[in-house]
C-alpha positions, 0 to 999 in steps of 0.5 A: 500500499502507498504511504500518502505522498504516493497517493495520487488522490490529494489529502485535505485537513478538514477542521477549525482548530487553528493548532492542528490547522498549522501542525497539519501545515507542517506535513508536505502531504497535506494539500489543502483545508476546509471548515465550516461553521459547524467545525468552527463552532466547535472549535469555538472560533467566536469571530469569522472573518477574523479567524480566517484572516489569521489562518491565511497569514499563516496558511498562504499557499495552500487551497482553503475552503471558507462557508457561507453561513447565510440563507438568504440568496441576496446575503450568500451573494454577497458574503461570498464575494467578501470571502472570495476576496480574503486571497487568491487561495480562497474558495467560497464554501456555497451549500446545494441548497439552502435551509429550505431545500431551495436550489443555490444553482442561481447563485453557484452560476452568478459566481461562477460568470463572477470569476470566483472559485467554488467549493459546492457542499453537501451534495449527496446525489448524482442528479446533484452532481449533473446540475451544480457541474452544468451551473459551473461550465464557467467557472475557475478551479471548483471542487464538488463537495460529495458527503460519502460518509453520510451516504455511507450511514445510511447503508448504502455503498457511495463508490458507484455513486461517486465513480458515476459522479467522476464520468460527469465531471470529466467534462470539466477539467476544472473540476475537483470532486471532493470525497468529504465526511470520511470516516476511516482510513480506508475510505482515503485508498478507496477514493485513491484507487476509483480516481478521486481528485481530492479526500477531506480528512479530519485530524482524528483520522489523520492522525493514524496516516501511520497506519496505513500500509502497516504489516498484519502481523506486527498489527496483531502482535501490538493488539495483544500486547495491548490486551496483556498490559492493560490487564497487568496494569489493570491488577485483575486476577483470577 
């Protein structure tokens, strides 16, 4: 199995913990970053723009996605244009719909015509993939973020959908597919094997990255040793 810097899929660190992001920035195999309001709230971020600008000072040379958070399309448009101005490496995350289920396609098309690099997020169907590709046909470099992990959470195998999405997107060389919300290291291998362009990975999963390709006999032995050590340290007797 390949080690991270030999993978074809680009690994983007997903999170909003500043220390964690800067730690990942020191890793050459991390090719970009993504975040969202949920991750930012979890990390205790209070001031959106201050956080973003601070990160961009420290990470000026790899793509970073920041998300709009309004539910009104006019305000989303305003936020998107503002966010896009923060740096050349910034991609603006636009949800596929607002919270009322109204399509964001008109906004996505308008931003594409304004040369805004986008990361269209929360995609889960091939119909959405097709319509977003059409809306981004005149866009500069942009991403389609399919939440493969959430699809898997529903009991559906996301692999066929991801493979079909790549075929749909193949006519648009400026667009890249993101495997979003992975649940385990295996997803990195799966994304790599199907030719997915990018996978976003949280720090808790990235901390296991050294396990890629680990000898299973050695791993088995280490597991047995762990059980034995814990039993001794607990003072168990029969």
